[in-house]
C-alpha positions in Angstrom: 0.0 0.0 0.0 2.9 2.4 0.8 4.3 1.8 -2.7 1.0 2.7 -4.3 0.7 5.8 -2.2 4.3 6.8 -3.1 3.6 6.2 -6.9 0.5 8.3 -6.8 2.3 11.1 -5.0 5.2 11.0 -7.4 2.8 11.1 -10.4 1.0 14.1 -8.9 4.3 15.9 -8.3 5.4 15.2 -11.9 2.1 16.5 -13.2 2.3 19.6 -11.1 5.8 20.4 -12.5 4.5 20.1 -16.0 1.6 22.5 -15.6 2.3 25.6 -17.7 5.4 24.0 -19.3 5.7 24.9 -22.9 7.2 22.5 -25.4 10.2 24.2 -27.0 9.4 23.1 -30.5 5.8 24.1 -30.1 6.7 27.5 -28.7 9.1 28.2 -31.5 6.5 27.2 -34.1 4.0 29.5 -32.5 6.5 32.3 -32.5 7.1 31.7 -36.2 3.4 31.5 -37.0 2.7 34.7 -35.0 5.5 36.7 -36.8 7.6 37.1 -33.6 10.7 35.7 -35.3 10.8 38.5 -37.8 12.2 40.8 -35.0 13.4 38.3 -32.4 15.6 35.3 -32.1 16.1 32.9 -29.2 19.8 33.5 -28.7 20.8 36.8 -30.5 19.5 40.3 -30.9 17.8 40.9 -34.2 15.6 44.1 -34.3 14.3 43.2 -30.8 16.1 41.5 -28.0 17.0 37.8 -27.9 14.5 35.8 -25.9 17.3 34.5 -23.7 18.1 38.1 -22.7 14.4 38.7 -22.0 14.2 35.6 -19.8 17.4 36.7 -18.0 16.1 40.2 -17.4 12.8 39.0 -15.9 14.2 35.9 -14.0 12.8 35.8 -10.5 10.3 38.5 -10.9 6.9 37.4 -9.7 5.0 39.7 -12.1 7.2 39.0 -15.2 4.6 37.0 -17.0 1.9 39.6 -16.5 4.3 42.5 -17.6 5.3 40.7 -20.7 1.8 39.6 -21.7 0.8 43.3 -21.5 3.8 44.4 -23.5 3.3 41.8 -26.2 -0.4 42.5 -26.4 -0.4 46.3 -26.3 3.1 47.0 -27.6 5.4 49.7 -26.3 8.9 51.2 -26.4 11.9 52.1 -24.3 12.6 48.8 -22.6 15.1 47.5 -25.1 15.9 50.6 -27.2 14.2 53.1 -29.5 12.4 50.6 -31.8 8.8 50.1 -30.5 7.3 46.7 -30.0 4.0 46.7 -32.1 0.7 45.7 -30.5 -0.1 42.0 -31.3 -3.7 41.8 -30.0 -6.1 41.0 -31.5 -4.2 39.4 -34.4 -2.6 37.0 -31.9 -5.0 35.5 -29.4 -4.6 36.2 -25.7 -4.1 32.5 -25.1 -1.3 32.3 -27.7 0.3 35.5 -26.2 0.3 33.8 -22.8 1.9 30.7 -24.3 4.5 32.7 -26.1 5.4 34.6 -23.0 5.7 31.4 -21.0 8.0 30.0 -23.7 10.1 33.1 -23.8 10.6 33.1 -20.0 11.7 29.4 -20.2 14.6 30.2 -22.5 18.1 29.8 -20.9 
């Protein structure tokens, strides 16, 4: 019985760690489909910052996801230089923007 309980607990822990996890290939495909990779790259600055740099800048910030969802959705300027980030909503759904931001923040 203890073994069964431990297996159930281990499975629950594994499932909990996977919640919100974004598959790297799926995230990159969504970024490509949404036009993000026209201005960004995972590991080097293009017109906008590299996603690894964005992830490093926001690492450990509790409100990072909310800040970036708003930035991607509404656009803005000044955070990474003079070139503005265009608004992406409504052409990219709110759900896809959230997924993209989770993927960006997962870059190392």
